[in-house]
C-alpha positions in Angstrom: 18.2 28.8 30.5 18.1 31.9 28.4 14.4 31.5 28.1 14.0 31.6 31.9 16.3 34.5 32.1 14.3 36.5 29.7 11.1 35.7 31.4 12.5 36.9 34.7 12.5 40.4 33.4 8.8 40.4 32.7 5.9 40.9 35.1 4.2 37.8 33.7 7.0 35.6 35.2 6.3 36.9 38.7 2.5 37.0 38.3 1.8 33.7 36.6 4.8 31.6 37.7 5.4 32.8 41.3 2.3 34.5 42.7 -0.7 32.8 41.1 0.2 29.1 41.4 0.1 29.4 45.2 -3.4 30.9 45.3 -5.3 27.7 44.9 -4.1 26.5 48.3 -5.3 29.6 50.1 -8.8 30.4 51.3 -10.7 32.0 48.4 -11.2 35.3 50.2 -7.5 35.7 51.1 -6.4 34.8 47.5 -8.8 37.3 46.1 -7.6 40.0 48.4 -4.0 39.4 47.4 -4.9 39.6 43.7 -6.9 42.8 44.2 -4.0 44.4 46.2 -1.6 43.5 43.3 -3.9 45.4 40.9 -4.0 48.5 43.1 -0.2 48.4 43.8 0.5 48.2 40.0 -0.7 51.8 39.7 2.4 52.9 41.7 4.8 50.7 39.7 3.6 51.7 36.2 3.9 55.4 35.5 0.7 56.9 34.1 -1.4 53.8 34.7 -3.6 55.5 37.3 -4.4 58.4 35.0 -5.3 56.0 32.1 -7.6 54.0 34.3 -9.3 57.1 35.6 -9.8 58.5 32.1 -11.3 55.1 31.0 -13.7 55.1 33.9 -14.6 58.7 33.4 -15.4 58.1 29.8 -17.6 55.0 30.4 -19.4 56.8 33.3 -20.2 59.7 31.0 -21.3 57.4 28.2 -23.6 55.4 30.4 -24.7 58.4 32.4 -23.5 57.0 35.7 -22.2 58.7 38.8 -19.1 56.6 39.2 -17.6 58.5 42.1 -13.9 59.1 42.8 -12.8 55.5 43.4 -13.7 54.1 40.0 -10.0 53.9 38.9 -9.1 51.8 41.9 -12.0 49.4 41.3 -10.8 49.1 37.7 -7.2 48.5 38.8 -8.4 45.7 41.1 -10.6 44.2 38.5 -7.7 44.3 36.0 -5.7 42.1 38.3 -8.6 39.7 38.8 -9.1 39.6 35.0 -5.5 38.9 34.4 -5.5 36.1 37.0 -8.1 34.3 34.9 -9.1 31.0 36.6 -5.9 30.4 38.5 -7.6 30.8 41.9 -9.8 27.8 41.1 -6.8 25.5 40.5 -6.3 22.8 43.1 -10.0 22.8 44.2 -12.1 19.7 43.8 -15.0 19.9 41.4 -17.5 20.4 44.2 -15.4 23.1 45.8 -14.9 25.0 42.6 -18.6 24.8 41.5 -19.7 25.9 45.0 -17.9 29.2 44.5 -20.4 30.2 41.7 -23.8 31.8 42.0 -25.6 30.5 38.9 -28.7 32.0 37.2 -30.6 31.0 34.1 -28.9 27.6 33.7 -32.1 25.6 33.9 -33.1 26.9 30.5 -29.8 25.8 29.0 -30.3 22.3 30.4 -33.8 22.2 29.0 -32.6 23.1 25.6 -29.8 20.5 25.7 -32.3 17.8 26.9 -34.3 18.3 23.7 -31.2 17.2 21.7 -31.0 20.4 19.7 -27.7 21.6 21.1 -27.2 25.2 22.3 -25.0 28.1 21.4 -23.5 29.9 24.4 -22.2 33.3 23.5 -19.5 34.5 26.0 -17.6 37.7 26.1 -14.4 39.3 27.5 -16.4 40.9 30.4 -15.4 40.1 34.0 -14.4 36.6 34.9 -14.8 35.2 31.5 -12.2 32.4 31.8 -13.6 31.4 35.2 -16.9 31.1 33.5 -15.4 28.8 30.9 -13.8 26.8 33.7 -17.3 26.4 35.3 -18.8 25.1 32.0 -16.1 22.5 31.6 -16.2 21.4 35.3 -20.0 21.2 35.2 -19.7 18.3 32.9 -21.7 19.7 30.0 -21.3 18.2 26.5 -19.6 21.3 25.5 -16.9 22.4 23.0 -15.4 25.9 22.8 -14.9 27.4 19.3 -12.4 30.0 20.5 -8.7 30.7 20.3 -7.1 28.6 23.0 -6.6 30.9 26.0 -3.1 31.3 27.4 -2.2 31.5 31.1 -5.1 29.4 32.4 -5.2 26.9 35.3 -3.7 23.5 35.0 -7.2 22.0 35.6 -8.7 23.9 32.6 -5.7 23.0 30.4 -6.1 19.3 31.4 -9.8 19.4 30.4 -8.9 21.1 27.1 -6.5 18.2 26.3 -8.7 15.4 27.6 -9.2 12.6 25.0 -12.6 12.3 23.6 -14.1 9.7 21.2 -16.1 12.3 19.4 -15.3 16.0 18.8 -12.0 16.4 20.7 -11.7 19.9 22.0 -8.2 20.3 20.5 -9.8 20.2 17.1 -12.1 23.1 17.8 -9.6 25.8 18.8 -9.3 28.6 16.3 -6.2 30.5 15.1 -5.9 33.8 13.3 -3.8 32.2 10.6 -5.9 29.1 10.2 -5.9 27.9 6.6 -9.2 28.3 4.8 -9.7 24.5 4.5 -9.1 24.0 8.2 -11.5 26.9 9.0 -14.3 25.4 6.9 -13.6 22.1 8.7 -14.0 23.8 12.1 -17.4 25.1 11.0 -18.5 21.7 9.8 -17.5 20.2 13.1 -19.3 22.9 15.0 -22.5 22.2 13.1 -22.2 18.5 13.6 -21.6 18.9 17.3 -24.8 21.1 17.6 -26.8 18.5 15.6 -25.6 15.8 18.1 -26.9 17.9 21.0 -23.6 19.5 22.2 -23.3 23.0 23.6 -21.0 25.3 21.6 -19.2 28.1 23.3 -18.0 31.1 21.4 -17.1 34.7 22.2 -19.3 37.3 20.5 -17.1 40.4 21.1 -14.1 39.5 18.9 -12.9 42.5 16.9 -11.8 41.0 13.6 -10.3 42.0 10.2 -11.5 39.5 7.6 -14.5 37.4 6.6 -17.5 36.6 8.6 -17.7 40.1 10.3 -20.4 42.6 10.8 -20.1 46.3 11.8 -21.7 47.1 15.2 -21.2 49.7 17.9 -19.9 48.9 21.4 -19.6 51.6 24.1 -19.7 54.5 21.5 -17.2 53.0 19.1 -17.8 51.0 15.9 -15.9 47.8 15.2 -15.9 44.9 12.9 -17.0 41.9 15.0 -16.6 38.3 14.1 -20.1 36.9 13.6 -19.5 33.2 13.3 -21.8 32.4 16.2 -24.6 34.5 14.7 -24.2 32.8 11.3 -24.2 29.4 13.0 -27.4 30.3 14.9 -29.1 31.4 11.7 -28.0 28.2 9.9 -28.8 25.7 12.6 -31.7 27.4 14.4 -30.1 26.2 17.7 -31.2 28.1 20.8 -28.8 30.9 21.8 -27.9 32.0 25.3 -25.7 34.9 26.3 -23.3 33.8 29.1 -21.7 36.4 31.5 -19.5 35.7 34.4 -18.6 38.3 37.1 -16.2 38.5 40.0 -17.9 38.7 43.4 -16.4 39.5 46.8 -14.3 36.9 48.7 -13.2 34.9 45.7 -16.7 34.1 44.4 -18.2 34.4 41.0 -21.6 34.9 39.4 -22.4 33.2 36.1 -25.6 34.1 34.3 -27.3 32.7 31.1 -29.7 35.0 29.2 -31.7 33.5 26.3 -31.8 35.5 23.1 -35.1 37.1 22.6 -37.0 34.8 20.1 -38.5 37.8 18.4 -35.0 38.9 17.2 -34.9 38.6 13.4 -32.8 35.6 12.3 -30.1 37.7 10.6 -26.5 37.7 11.8 -26.3 41.5 12.1 -29.5 41.6 14.1 -28.3 38.9 16.4 -25.0 40.6 16.9 -26.7 43.9 17.7 -28.9 42.2 20.3 -25.9 40.6 21.9 -23.9 43.8 22.1 -26.9 45.7 23.6 -26.9 43.0 26.3 -23.1 43.5 26.8 -23.6 47.2 27.3 -26.3 46.6 29.8 -24.0 44.3 31.7 -21.2 46.9 31.6 -23.6 49.5 33.0 -24.1 47.3 36.1 -20.4 47.6 37.0 -18.0 49.2 34.5 -15.0 48.1 36.4 -15.6 44.6 35.1 -15.2 45.8 31.6 -11.4 45.7 31.7 -10.9 44.5 28.1 -13.3 47.1 26.6 -11.7 50.0 28.6 -8.0 49.1 28.3 -7.3 46.9 25.3 -6.2 48.8 22.1 -8.4 46.7 19.8 -11.4 48.3 21.6 -10.1 51.7 22.6 -8.2 52.7 19.4 -11.3 52.9 17.3 -12.6 56.4 16.7 -15.6 57.7 18.7 -18.9 57.3 16.8 -21.0 60.3 16.2 -23.7 59.2 18.6 -22.7 57.6 21.9 -25.3 54.9 22.2 -26.1 51.7 20.5 -27.0 52.0 16.8 -28.3 49.7 14.2 -25.6 47.7 12.5 -24.5 48.3 8.9 -26.9 46.7 6.5 -25.5 45.8 3.1 -27.5 45.8 -0.1 -29.0 42.4 -0.8 -26.8 41.7 -3.9 -23.6 42.7 -2.0 -24.6 40.6 1.0 -25.2 37.5 -1.2 -21.8 38.0 -2.9 -20.0 38.4 0.4 -21.7 35.4 2.0 -20.7 33.3 -1.0 -17.1 34.2 -0.6 -17.0 34.0 3.2 -15.1 31.2 4.9 -14.2 31.2 8.5 -10.6 32.3 8.8 -10.6 32.9 12.6 
C-alpha cells in the first residue's frame, strides 16, 4: 500500500499507469494526439521547462545551421511525450495491425544478410521512437536478440516477448546491467558471438555514454563523450554485416523505421566504426532535431563541455602499444 501511495505522488504513476494503458484501445491518430497534447501541456506544469526546451532547440539549430523557426520548443515538447510513451500505443494491437503502422526502408538488405547465415549487427540509438523500433523487430519474427539494458516502462506485449521461452539463446540471458560481474559480462559477449555465428541478428544501441572498459571517445552534436563500443568490437571480431537502425515518429500514430548499411569502405577498427555511426546519427538529427529528445535533454549528453569545434571530428586514436594493453584488459562490464 505504501508503495502505491508513494507512486501516486509521481508523474510516472499518472502517465504510465493511468493514461498510457488505455491508448492501445484508441484509434492511433487519437492516441497520438493525446500524447502530444500531454507533452505540450507539461510546459505549463513544470516551471522553466519551456525555456530549457527552447534553449536546447536553439543550440542544435545553430550547431546544424538550421532555421528552426519559433515553434521548435513545442515540437520538442510533443516529441518528448511521444518518446516517454515508448511503445505503449502499440499494446493491444494484433501483429498485423502493429506492423502496418510502420513505414519500412532498407529491410531487404537485412533479410538478405540473414539469409546467408552470417548473422547481422543492428545498431540502434536513443533517437525518436527507438523502443517502438525494437517492438517492430521482435514482432516481425526475426531471429533477434537485444544486447541492451532491459528497458523499463514498455508495453505488455514487448515484455512478453522479452520473457518468452527459447530453446537457444533466451533473451533474458542477453540483457546487460551496469553492475554486471566481469565473468557474466564475458559470458554475454560469448553468447553474442555464438548467436551471430548461428545466423541471428543482434541489436545493440551505439550511443551509450559509458564510464569503463570497451569505450571510445567520439563527438556527438558538438560534445565529446566516452561511448560504449561493444557493437563495434563485435563487428571487427566477427565480420558480421552492420546496419544502422533508426525509428521515427510520424503523424497519426505511425512510425518510420529505416536500416542503413555500414559503408563497407569503413576501416575495420572500433573507433572508425563508431565515428561512422555517430556521423549518421547527426545526419538523422538534422532531418528533425525534435526527435533527438535524449541528446537534447538528458544530462549524460548535455552536461559534457562544448568541444572546441562544433562539428564531427576524428575519434581519439591511442598509440598502438597503449591500445594493445587496453584491449588485453578490456572486459565487457556493461
